A tleap script that builds the chain and sets N, CA, C and O, in Angstrom:
source leaprc.protein.ff14SB
mol = sequence {
  NMET ALA ILE TRP GLY THR ALA GLN THR ARG
  GLN GLN GLN LEU GLY HIE SER PRO ARG PHE
  SER VAL ALA LEU GLY TYR LEU GLU LYS VAL
  GLN THR PRO GLY THR PRO GLU HIE GLN ARG
  VAL VAL ALA VAL PRO ALA GLY GLU MET ASN
  ARG VAL ASP LEU ALA ALA GLY VAL PHE ALA
  LEU GLU GLN ALA TYR ILE GLY LYS PRO ARG
  THR GLU ARG ARG PHE GLU ALA HIE ASN ARG
  PRO ILE ASP LEU PRO ALA ILE VAL VAL GLY
  PRO GLU ARG MET ASP VAL THR ALA ARG ASP
  ASP SER THR ILE ASN GLU ASN LYS LEU VAL
  ASP SER ASP GLY CYS CSER
}
set mol.1.N position { -0.573 9.407 3.874 }
set mol.1.CA position { 0.187 9.823 2.724 }
set mol.1.C position { 0.565 8.580 1.945 }
set mol.1.O position { 0.876 7.539 2.525 }
set mol.2.N position { 0.536 8.693 0.640 }
set mol.2.CA position { 0.986 7.612 -0.233 }
set mol.2.C position { 2.137 8.134 -1.078 }
set mol.2.O position { 2.143 9.292 -1.495 }
set mol.3.N position { 3.093 7.279 -1.319 }
set mol.3.CA position { 4.251 7.647 -2.123 }
set mol.3.C position { 4.205 6.836 -3.403 }
set mol.3.O position { 4.174 5.606 -3.369 }
set mol.4.N position { 4.199 7.540 -4.553 }
set mol.4.CA position { 4.040 6.922 -5.853 }
set mol.4.C position { 5.334 6.989 -6.635 }
set mol.4.O position { 6.213 7.797 -6.338 }
set mol.5.N position { 5.442 6.143 -7.626 }
set mol.5.CA position { 6.563 6.188 -8.546 }
set mol.5.C position { 7.033 4.798 -8.887 }
set mol.5.O position { 6.570 3.810 -8.317 }
set mol.6.N position { 7.957 4.731 -9.825 }
set mol.6.CA position { 8.538 3.438 -10.178 }
set mol.6.C position { 9.406 2.951 -9.029 }
set mol.6.O position { 9.761 3.721 -8.137 }
set mol.7.N position { 9.745 1.669 -9.057 }
set mol.7.CA position { 10.623 1.116 -8.019 }
set mol.7.C position { 11.943 1.874 -7.985 }
set mol.7.O position { 12.472 2.145 -6.907 }
set mol.8.N position { 12.472 2.215 -9.138 }
set mol.8.CA position { 13.745 2.936 -9.203 }
set mol.8.C position { 13.613 4.344 -8.606 }
set mol.8.O position { 14.491 4.784 -7.863 }
set mol.9.N position { 12.531 5.044 -8.922 }
set mol.9.CA position { 12.315 6.387 -8.379 }
set mol.9.C position { 12.176 6.339 -6.870 }
set mol.9.O position { 12.775 7.149 -6.162 }
set mol.10.N position { 11.389 5.397 -6.373 }
set mol.10.CA position { 11.217 5.284 -4.922 }
set mol.10.C position { 12.550 4.994 -4.231 }
set mol.10.O position { 12.850 5.568 -3.184 }
set mol.11.N position { 13.342 4.106 -4.821 }
set mol.11.CA position { 14.642 3.772 -4.241 }
set mol.11.C position { 15.541 4.997 -4.184 }
set mol.11.O position { 16.207 5.229 -3.175 }
set mol.12.N position { 15.566 5.783 -5.255 }
set mol.12.CA position { 16.393 6.988 -5.288 }
set mol.12.C position { 15.938 8.005 -4.249 }
set mol.12.O position { 16.769 8.666 -3.627 }
set mol.13.N position { 14.638 8.135 -4.057 }
set mol.13.CA position { 14.107 9.139 -3.144 }
set mol.13.C position { 14.111 8.690 -1.685 }
set mol.13.O position { 14.270 9.517 -0.787 }
set mol.14.N position { 13.939 7.394 -1.439 }
set mol.14.CA position { 13.702 6.928 -0.079 }
set mol.14.C position { 14.736 5.942 0.454 }
set mol.14.O position { 14.752 5.650 1.650 }
set mol.15.N position { 15.593 5.431 -0.415 }
set mol.15.CA position { 16.499 4.355 -0.038 }
set mol.15.C position { 17.472 4.691 1.069 }
set mol.15.O position { 18.046 3.784 1.670 }
set mol.16.N position { 17.675 5.956 1.355 }
set mol.16.CA position { 18.595 6.361 2.418 }
set mol.16.C position { 18.027 6.131 3.808 }
set mol.16.O position { 18.774 6.134 4.787 }
set mol.17.N position { 16.730 5.932 3.911 }
set mol.17.CA position { 16.062 5.721 5.192 }
set mol.17.C position { 16.009 4.233 5.510 }
set mol.17.O position { 15.540 3.452 4.683 }
set mol.18.N position { 16.478 3.817 6.692 }
set mol.18.CA position { 16.442 2.387 7.038 }
set mol.18.C position { 15.039 1.782 6.972 }
set mol.18.O position { 14.870 0.664 6.485 }
set mol.19.N position { 14.037 2.508 7.456 }
set mol.19.CA position { 12.675 1.962 7.438 }
set mol.19.C position { 12.135 1.851 6.011 }
set mol.19.O position { 11.489 0.860 5.669 }
set mol.20.N position { 12.394 2.855 5.183 }
set mol.20.CA position { 11.959 2.761 3.800 }
set mol.20.C position { 12.733 1.680 3.058 }
set mol.20.O position { 12.183 1.029 2.169 }
set mol.21.N position { 13.995 1.479 3.406 }
set mol.21.CA position { 14.768 0.394 2.781 }
set mol.21.C position { 14.118 -0.956 3.057 }
set mol.21.O position { 14.060 -1.809 2.172 }
set mol.22.N position { 13.629 -1.154 4.280 }
set mol.22.CA position { 12.919 -2.386 4.630 }
set mol.22.C position { 11.686 -2.535 3.741 }
set mol.22.O position { 11.459 -3.596 3.159 }
set mol.23.N position { 10.893 -1.468 3.639 }
set mol.23.CA position { 9.659 -1.515 2.848 }
set mol.23.C position { 9.952 -1.734 1.369 }
set mol.23.O position { 9.275 -2.522 0.708 }
set mol.24.N position { 10.947 -1.046 0.854 }
set mol.24.CA position { 11.284 -1.181 -0.566 }
set mol.24.C position { 11.827 -2.569 -0.889 }
set mol.24.O position { 11.550 -3.111 -1.959 }
set mol.25.N position { 12.598 -3.145 0.030 }
set mol.25.CA position { 13.087 -4.512 -0.164 }
set mol.25.C position { 11.940 -5.509 -0.205 }
set mol.25.O position { 11.938 -6.439 -1.011 }
set mol.26.N position { 10.966 -5.305 0.675 }
set mol.26.CA position { 9.773 -6.160 0.682 }
set mol.26.C position { 9.016 -6.019 -0.638 }
set mol.26.O position { 8.615 -7.021 -1.230 }
set mol.27.N position { 8.816 -4.780 -1.104 }
set mol.27.CA position { 8.086 -4.569 -2.358 }
set mol.27.C position { 8.780 -5.235 -3.535 }
set mol.27.O position { 8.121 -5.770 -4.427 }
set mol.28.N position { 10.086 -5.206 -3.541 }
set mol.28.CA position { 10.821 -5.877 -4.618 }
set mol.28.C position { 10.552 -7.375 -4.602 }
set mol.28.O position { 10.345 -7.985 -5.651 }
set mol.29.N position { 10.556 -7.968 -3.409 }
set mol.29.CA position { 10.299 -9.409 -3.298 }
set mol.29.C position { 8.853 -9.748 -3.668 }
set mol.29.O position { 8.601 -10.734 -4.361 }
set mol.30.N position { 7.916 -8.937 -3.210 }
set mol.30.CA position { 6.502 -9.247 -3.433 }
set mol.30.C position { 6.136 -9.124 -4.915 }
set mol.30.O position { 5.171 -9.740 -5.368 }
set mol.31.N position { 6.893 -8.342 -5.661 }
set mol.31.CA position { 6.608 -8.181 -7.081 }
set mol.31.C position { 7.450 -9.106 -7.955 }
set mol.31.O position { 7.426 -8.995 -9.181 }
set mol.32.N position { 8.191 -10.015 -7.331 }
set mol.32.CA position { 9.015 -10.969 -8.074 }
set mol.32.C position { 8.374 -12.349 -8.022 }
set mol.32.O position { 8.394 -12.993 -6.973 }
set mol.33.N position { 7.802 -12.819 -9.137 }
set mol.33.CA position { 7.177 -14.140 -9.142 }
set mol.33.C position { 8.143 -15.219 -8.661 }
set mol.33.O position { 9.329 -15.212 -8.990 }
set mol.34.N position { 7.602 -16.145 -7.874 }
set mol.34.CA position { 8.392 -17.257 -7.363 }
set mol.34.C position { 8.919 -17.050 -5.956 }
set mol.34.O position { 9.288 -18.017 -5.291 }
set mol.35.N position { 8.963 -15.788 -5.480 }
set mol.35.CA position { 9.424 -15.559 -4.113 }
set mol.35.C position { 8.313 -15.951 -3.138 }
set mol.35.O position { 7.136 -15.918 -3.495 }
set mol.36.N position { 8.683 -16.319 -1.914 }
set mol.36.CA position { 7.640 -16.641 -0.927 }
set mol.36.C position { 6.682 -15.474 -0.693 }
set mol.36.O position { 5.488 -15.684 -0.483 }
set mol.37.N position { 7.198 -14.255 -0.729 }
set mol.37.CA position { 6.354 -13.076 -0.516 }
set mol.37.C position { 5.321 -12.945 -1.630 }
set mol.37.O position { 4.150 -12.679 -1.359 }
set mol.38.N position { 5.737 -13.126 -2.860 }
set mol.38.CA position { 4.816 -13.040 -3.998 }
set mol.38.C position { 3.771 -14.148 -3.919 }
set mol.38.O position { 2.581 -13.900 -4.113 }
set mol.39.N position { 4.212 -15.356 -3.638 }
set mol.39.CA position { 3.280 -16.486 -3.559 }
set mol.39.C position { 2.248 -16.269 -2.458 }
set mol.39.O position { 1.080 -16.621 -2.620 }
set mol.40.N position { 2.678 -15.691 -1.339 }
set mol.40.CA position { 1.755 -15.440 -0.229 }
set mol.40.C position { 0.712 -14.394 -0.628 }
set mol.40.O position { -0.472 -14.556 -0.331 }
set mol.41.N position { 1.145 -13.324 -1.298 }
set mol.41.CA position { 0.213 -12.262 -1.687 }
set mol.41.C position { -0.814 -12.762 -2.695 }
set mol.41.O position { -2.004 -12.483 -2.548 }
set mol.42.N position { -0.382 -13.488 -3.703 }
set mol.42.CA position { -1.338 -13.941 -4.727 }
set mol.42.C position { -2.288 -15.012 -4.186 }
set mol.42.O position { -3.293 -15.322 -4.825 }
set mol.43.N position { -1.983 -15.577 -3.024 }
set mol.43.CA position { -2.858 -16.583 -2.421 }
set mol.43.C position { -3.908 -15.977 -1.489 }
set mol.43.O position { -4.779 -16.697 -1.000 }
set mol.44.N position { -3.843 -14.674 -1.237 }
set mol.44.CA position { -4.821 -14.037 -0.347 }
set mol.44.C position { -6.178 -14.038 -1.035 }
set mol.44.O position { -6.304 -13.534 -2.151 }
set mol.45.N position { -7.200 -14.599 -0.384 }
set mol.45.CA position { -8.545 -14.608 -0.985 }
set mol.45.C position { -9.115 -13.191 -1.089 }
set mol.45.O position { -8.831 -12.337 -0.250 }
set mol.46.N position { -9.920 -12.953 -2.126 }
set mol.46.CA position { -10.566 -11.652 -2.310 }
set mol.46.C position { -11.359 -11.286 -1.060 }
set mol.46.O position { -12.091 -12.106 -0.505 }
set mol.47.N position { -11.197 -10.043 -0.634 }
set mol.47.CA position { -11.903 -9.558 0.540 }
set mol.47.C position { -11.136 -9.748 1.835 }
set mol.47.O position { -11.598 -9.324 2.895 }
set mol.48.N position { -9.978 -10.377 1.769 }
set mol.48.CA position { -9.198 -10.606 2.985 }
set mol.48.C position { -7.924 -9.777 2.967 }
set mol.48.O position { -7.465 -9.319 1.921 }
set mol.49.N position { -7.361 -9.598 4.182 }
set mol.49.CA position { -6.132 -8.839 4.322 }
set mol.49.C position { -5.311 -9.461 5.447 }
set mol.49.O position { -5.847 -9.854 6.483 }
set mol.50.N position { -4.006 -9.541 5.224 }
set mol.50.CA position { -3.084 -10.060 6.233 }
set mol.50.C position { -2.054 -8.990 6.557 }
set mol.50.O position { -1.515 -8.338 5.663 }
set mol.51.N position { -1.791 -8.822 7.834 }
set mol.51.CA position { -0.723 -7.921 8.263 }
set mol.51.C position { 0.542 -8.759 8.402 }
set mol.51.O position { 0.528 -9.830 9.008 }
set mol.52.N position { 1.643 -8.253 7.830 }
set mol.52.CA position { 2.938 -8.918 7.923 }
set mol.52.C position { 3.919 -7.922 8.534 }
set mol.52.O position { 4.206 -6.883 7.941 }
set mol.53.N position { 4.427 -8.241 9.713 }
set mol.53.CA position { 5.433 -7.396 10.349 }
set mol.53.C position { 6.780 -7.698 9.717 }
set mol.53.O position { 7.196 -8.855 9.647 }
set mol.54.N position { 7.463 -6.652 9.257 }
set mol.54.CA position { 8.731 -6.831 8.561 }
set mol.54.C position { 9.893 -6.613 9.532 }
set mol.54.O position { 10.352 -7.576 10.146 }
set mol.55.N position { 10.371 -5.406 9.686 }
set mol.55.CA position { 11.456 -5.070 10.616 }
set mol.55.C position { 11.377 -3.574 10.894 }
set mol.55.O position { 10.741 -2.832 10.145 }
set mol.56.N position { 12.018 -3.136 11.965 }
set mol.56.CA position { 12.129 -1.710 12.300 }
set mol.56.C position { 10.770 -1.027 12.429 }
set mol.56.O position { 10.652 0.170 12.166 }
set mol.57.N position { 9.736 -1.784 12.836 }
set mol.57.CA position { 8.403 -1.212 12.984 }
set mol.57.C position { 7.633 -1.078 11.685 }
set mol.57.O position { 6.545 -0.501 11.672 }
set mol.58.N position { 8.173 -1.600 10.591 }
set mol.58.CA position { 7.531 -1.534 9.285 }
set mol.58.C position { 6.615 -2.748 9.124 }
set mol.58.O position { 6.972 -3.860 9.512 }
set mol.59.N position { 5.449 -2.527 8.555 }
set mol.59.CA position { 4.549 -3.647 8.288 }
set mol.59.C position { 3.932 -3.505 6.915 }
set mol.59.O position { 3.902 -2.420 6.335 }
set mol.60.N position { 3.441 -4.618 6.406 }
set mol.60.CA position { 2.753 -4.640 5.124 }
set mol.60.C position { 1.339 -5.148 5.343 }
set mol.60.O position { 1.105 -6.033 6.167 }
set mol.61.N position { 0.412 -4.588 4.608 }
set mol.61.CA position { -0.951 -5.104 4.584 }
set mol.61.C position { -1.137 -5.754 3.223 }
set mol.61.O position { -1.297 -5.076 2.208 }
set mol.62.N position { -1.113 -7.062 3.221 }
set mol.62.CA position { -1.303 -7.822 1.989 }
set mol.62.C position { -2.792 -8.065 1.844 }
set mol.62.O position { -3.426 -8.657 2.717 }
set mol.63.N position { -3.345 -7.602 0.731 }
set mol.63.CA position { -4.791 -7.719 0.573 }
set mol.63.C position { -5.169 -8.021 -0.864 }
set mol.63.O position { -4.417 -7.762 -1.803 }
set mol.64.N position { -6.353 -8.573 -0.996 }
set mol.64.CA position { -6.921 -8.854 -2.317 }
set mol.64.C position { -8.357 -8.340 -2.288 }
set mol.64.O position { -9.098 -8.578 -1.334 }
set mol.65.N position { -8.728 -7.646 -3.328 }
set mol.65.CA position { -10.079 -7.104 -3.381 }
set mol.65.C position { -10.483 -6.893 -4.830 }
set mol.65.O position { -9.653 -6.887 -5.740 }
set mol.66.N position { -11.767 -6.723 -5.012 }
set mol.66.CA position { -12.312 -6.405 -6.320 }
set mol.66.C position { -12.630 -4.919 -6.298 }
set mol.66.O position { -13.387 -4.452 -5.448 }
set mol.67.N position { -12.052 -4.181 -7.234 }
set mol.67.CA position { -12.245 -2.733 -7.277 }
set mol.67.C position { -13.700 -2.353 -7.472 }
set mol.67.O position { -14.492 -3.115 -8.026 }
set mol.68.N position { -14.032 -1.172 -7.009 }
set mol.68.CA position { -15.390 -0.652 -7.129 }
set mol.68.C position { -15.521 0.193 -8.392 }
set mol.68.O position { -14.529 0.713 -8.903 }
set mol.69.N position { -16.748 0.329 -8.895 }
set mol.69.CA position { -16.968 1.249 -10.014 }
set mol.69.C position { -16.576 2.672 -9.604 }
set mol.69.O position { -16.646 3.027 -8.428 }
set mol.70.N position { -16.176 3.459 -10.556 }
set mol.70.CA position { -15.709 4.824 -10.282 }
set mol.70.C position { -16.706 5.621 -9.447 }
set mol.70.O position { -16.301 6.396 -8.581 }
set mol.71.N position { -17.988 5.446 -9.691 }
set mol.71.CA position { -19.005 6.210 -8.965 }
set mol.71.C position { -19.082 5.837 -7.488 }
set mol.71.O position { -19.667 6.580 -6.700 }
set mol.72.N position { -18.506 4.700 -7.095 }
set mol.72.CA position { -18.555 4.253 -5.701 }
set mol.72.C position { -17.231 4.447 -4.964 }
set mol.72.O position { -17.147 4.187 -3.763 }
set mol.73.N position { -16.203 4.899 -5.670 }
set mol.73.CA position { -14.894 5.052 -5.039 }
set mol.73.C position { -14.810 6.356 -4.262 }
set mol.73.O position { -15.507 7.326 -4.561 }
set mol.74.N position { -13.922 6.357 -3.237 }
set mol.74.CA position { -13.675 7.552 -2.443 }
set mol.74.C position { -12.173 7.749 -2.300 }
set mol.74.O position { -11.397 6.795 -2.353 }
set mol.75.N position { -11.785 8.986 -2.119 }
set mol.75.CA position { -10.396 9.283 -1.798 }
set mol.75.C position { -10.162 8.978 -0.331 }
set mol.75.O position { -11.100 8.974 0.466 }
set mol.76.N position { -8.921 8.725 0.021 }
set mol.76.CA position { -8.569 8.568 1.426 }
set mol.76.C position { -7.355 9.435 1.697 }
set mol.76.O position { -6.561 9.720 0.800 }
set mol.77.N position { -7.224 9.845 2.935 }
set mol.77.CA position { -6.067 10.636 3.345 }
set mol.77.C position { -5.724 10.258 4.779 }
set mol.77.O position { -6.610 10.035 5.604 }
set mol.78.N position { -4.452 10.192 5.059 }
set mol.78.CA position { -4.011 9.923 6.423 }
set mol.78.C position { -2.579 10.393 6.588 }
set mol.78.O position { -1.834 10.522 5.617 }
set mol.79.N position { -2.209 10.646 7.830 }
set mol.79.CA position { -0.849 11.076 8.124 }
set mol.79.C position { 0.072 9.895 8.383 }
set mol.79.O position { 1.222 9.895 7.943 }
set mol.80.N position { -0.409 8.919 9.074 }
set mol.80.CA position { 0.356 7.713 9.372 }
set mol.80.C position { -0.594 6.543 9.321 }
set mol.80.O position { -1.743 6.712 9.728 }
set mol.81.N position { -0.225 5.405 8.870 }
set mol.81.CA position { 1.074 5.086 8.291 }
set mol.81.C position { 1.212 5.668 6.894 }
set mol.81.O position { 0.237 6.122 6.295 }
set mol.82.N position { 2.414 5.648 6.396 }
set mol.82.CA position { 2.680 6.099 5.035 }
set mol.82.C position { 2.556 4.888 4.117 }
set mol.82.O position { 3.169 3.850 4.369 }
set mol.83.N position { 1.773 5.016 3.065 }
set mol.83.CA position { 1.560 3.923 2.105 }
set mol.83.C position { 2.614 3.939 1.005 }
set mol.83.O position { 3.009 4.993 0.507 }
set mol.84.N position { 3.049 2.753 0.649 }
set mol.84.CA position { 3.818 2.538 -0.578 }
set mol.84.C position { 3.001 1.543 -1.390 }
set mol.84.O position { 3.340 0.360 -1.422 }
set mol.85.N position { 1.932 1.990 -2.050 }
set mol.85.CA position { 1.036 1.069 -2.742 }
set mol.85.C position { 1.733 0.337 -3.877 }
set mol.85.O position { 2.586 0.894 -4.568 }
set mol.86.N position { 1.354 -0.914 -4.054 }
set mol.86.CA position { 1.880 -1.716 -5.156 }
set mol.86.C position { 0.789 -2.670 -5.616 }
set mol.86.O position { 0.188 -3.373 -4.805 }
set mol.87.N position { 0.542 -2.690 -6.888 }
set mol.87.CA position { -0.412 -3.627 -7.473 }
set mol.87.C position { 0.395 -4.837 -7.922 }
set mol.87.O position { 1.285 -4.710 -8.763 }
set mol.88.N position { 0.094 -6.006 -7.371 }
set mol.88.CA position { 0.859 -7.209 -7.678 }
set mol.88.C position { 0.218 -7.974 -8.833 }
set mol.88.O position { 0.924 -8.437 -9.730 }
set mol.89.N position { -1.091 -8.111 -8.825 }
set mol.89.CA position { -1.805 -8.829 -9.886 }
set mol.89.C position { -3.031 -8.021 -10.277 }
set mol.89.O position { -3.774 -7.551 -9.415 }
set mol.90.N position { -3.241 -7.864 -11.565 }
set mol.90.CA position { -4.435 -7.193 -12.055 }
set mol.90.C position { -4.246 -5.695 -12.198 }
set mol.90.O position { -3.284 -5.118 -11.692 }
set mol.91.N position { -5.194 -5.074 -12.906 }
set mol.91.CA position { -5.122 -3.622 -13.112 }
set mol.91.C position { -5.854 -2.873 -12.005 }
set mol.91.O position { -6.741 -3.419 -11.348 }
set mol.92.N position { -5.478 -1.645 -11.814 }
set mol.92.CA position { -6.211 -0.762 -10.917 }
set mol.92.C position { -5.894 0.663 -11.313 }
set mol.92.O position { -4.767 0.983 -11.693 }
set mol.93.N position { -6.886 1.504 -11.220 }
set mol.93.CA position { -6.689 2.925 -11.468 }
set mol.93.C position { -6.799 3.639 -10.133 }
set mol.93.O position { -7.737 3.409 -9.370 }
set mol.94.N position { -5.846 4.495 -9.861 }
set mol.94.CA position { -5.877 5.290 -8.640 }
set mol.94.C position { -5.767 6.754 -9.019 }
set mol.94.O position { -4.852 7.155 -9.739 }
set mol.95.N position { -6.704 7.547 -8.529 }
set mol.95.CA position { -6.669 8.985 -8.746 }
set mol.95.C position { -6.029 9.634 -7.525 }
set mol.95.O position { -6.233 9.191 -6.395 }
set mol.96.N position { -5.262 10.677 -7.762 }
set mol.96.CA position { -4.545 11.354 -6.685 }
set mol.96.C position { -4.849 12.839 -6.762 }
set mol.96.O position { -4.904 13.414 -7.850 }
set mol.97.N position { -5.048 13.461 -5.603 }
set mol.97.CA position { -5.262 14.897 -5.539 }
set mol.97.C position { -4.613 15.432 -4.275 }
set mol.97.O position { -4.310 14.669 -3.358 }
set mol.98.N position { -4.402 16.716 -4.224 }
set mol.98.CA position { -3.855 17.341 -3.023 }
set mol.98.C position { -4.911 17.351 -1.923 }
set mol.98.O position { -6.092 17.582 -2.182 }
set mol.99.N position { -4.477 17.102 -0.714 }
set mol.99.CA position { -5.398 17.100 0.416 }
set mol.99.C position { -6.078 18.455 0.560 }
set mol.99.O position { -7.264 18.518 0.886 }
set mol.100.N position { -5.347 19.534 0.321 }
set mol.100.CA position { -5.908 20.879 0.462 }
set mol.100.C position { -7.035 21.152 -0.524 }
set mol.100.O position { -7.834 22.066 -0.319 }
set mol.101.N position { -7.102 20.364 -1.595 }
set mol.101.CA position { -8.152 20.534 -2.596 }
set mol.101.C position { -9.379 19.672 -2.302 }
set mol.101.O position { -10.286 19.572 -3.129 }
set mol.102.N position { -9.404 19.054 -1.131 }
set mol.102.CA position { -10.458 18.088 -0.809 }
set mol.102.C position { -11.309 18.569 0.356 }
set mol.102.O position { -10.901 19.423 1.143 }
set mol.103.N position { -12.501 17.998 0.442 }
set mol.103.CA position { -13.414 18.242 1.552 }
set mol.103.C position { -13.668 16.921 2.261 }
set mol.103.O position { -13.887 15.901 1.608 }
set mol.104.N position { -13.640 16.928 3.580 }
set mol.104.CA position { -13.891 15.708 4.348 }
set mol.104.C position { -15.382 15.416 4.354 }
set mol.104.O position { -16.186 16.245 4.782 }
set mol.105.N position { -15.747 14.222 3.873 }
set mol.105.CA position { -17.131 13.765 3.917 }
set mol.105.C position { -17.348 12.751 5.020 }
set mol.105.O position { -18.458 12.602 5.530 }
set mol.106.N position { -16.283 12.054 5.385 }
set mol.106.CA position { -16.362 11.014 6.407 }
set mol.106.C position { -15.034 11.003 7.130 }
set mol.106.O position { -13.978 10.984 6.499 }
set mol.107.N position { -15.082 11.014 8.447 }
set mol.107.CA position { -13.863 10.971 9.238 }
set mol.107.C position { -13.836 9.621 9.945 }
set mol.107.O position { -14.441 9.455 11.004 }
set mol.108.N position { -13.138 8.666 9.358 }
set mol.108.CA position { -13.124 7.288 9.853 }
set mol.108.C position { -11.756 7.000 10.464 }
set mol.108.O position { -10.732 7.104 9.789 }
set mol.109.N position { -11.747 6.651 11.703 }
set mol.109.CA position { -10.489 6.313 12.367 }
set mol.109.C position { -10.160 4.852 12.152 }
set mol.109.O position { -11.054 4.005 12.128 }
set mol.110.N position { -8.872 4.551 11.995 }
set mol.110.CA position { -8.413 3.179 11.877 }
set mol.110.C position { -7.450 2.911 13.017 }
set mol.110.O position { -6.838 3.832 13.558 }
set mol.111.N position { -7.320 1.640 13.379 }
set mol.111.CA position { -6.424 1.310 14.489 }
set mol.111.C position { -4.973 1.306 14.025 }
set mol.111.O position { -4.690 1.534 12.849 }
set mol.112.N position { -4.072 1.051 14.935 }
set mol.112.CA position { -2.644 1.191 14.673 }
set mol.112.C position { -2.107 0.217 13.641 }
set mol.112.O position { -1.012 0.431 13.120 }
set mol.113.N position { -2.837 -0.847 13.325 }
set mol.113.CA position { -2.332 -1.774 12.302 }
set mol.113.C position { -2.844 -1.416 10.912 }
set mol.113.O position { -2.632 -2.163 9.956 }
set mol.114.N position { -3.516 -0.275 10.799 }
set mol.114.CA position { -3.986 0.179 9.498 }
set mol.114.C position { -5.326 -0.398 9.105 }
set mol.114.O position { -5.791 -0.155 7.992 }
set mol.115.N position { -5.958 -1.149 9.974 }
set mol.115.CA position { -7.248 -1.768 9.661 }
set mol.115.C position { -8.362 -0.988 10.334 }
set mol.115.O position { -8.182 -0.485 11.443 }
set mol.116.N position { -9.509 -0.881 9.683 }
set mol.116.CA position { -10.623 -0.166 10.278 }
set mol.116.C position { -11.436 -1.094 11.146 }
set mol.116.O position { -12.427 -0.672 11.741 }
savepdb mol mol.pdb
quit
C-alpha cells in the first residue's frame, strides 16, 4: 500500500501513530536541502538503493533511478511494508489504481527489507 498526499495531509491523517510520526519526520528532513538526510539521498548513485533503519521498526529505502518509458512501467501492489513515496529530486509520474481493478501478471516476492 502507498499513502499519497501533501506533507500536511499526511501529517493530519497519520501523525497520531508513533511509527508514522517517525516516517513523516524523516520525510520532512529528507526533503529539506542542507540536512544530512537530504545530502545522503541526493548522493545515491543511479541504480543503487540504501536501507536506513530509523526507529520503532521503521525504515527508509533511499534510491536513485532513471524512470522507464510509460510502455515499460508496471503497477505494484503489496500489503507490507506501507510506502510513503517522496520524490526528492527530479520529476516522476505515478499512476494509481484500485487493487480490485487490477490483474496479477507477475507475483514477485520481496524480502523483509523491501528489496527483491
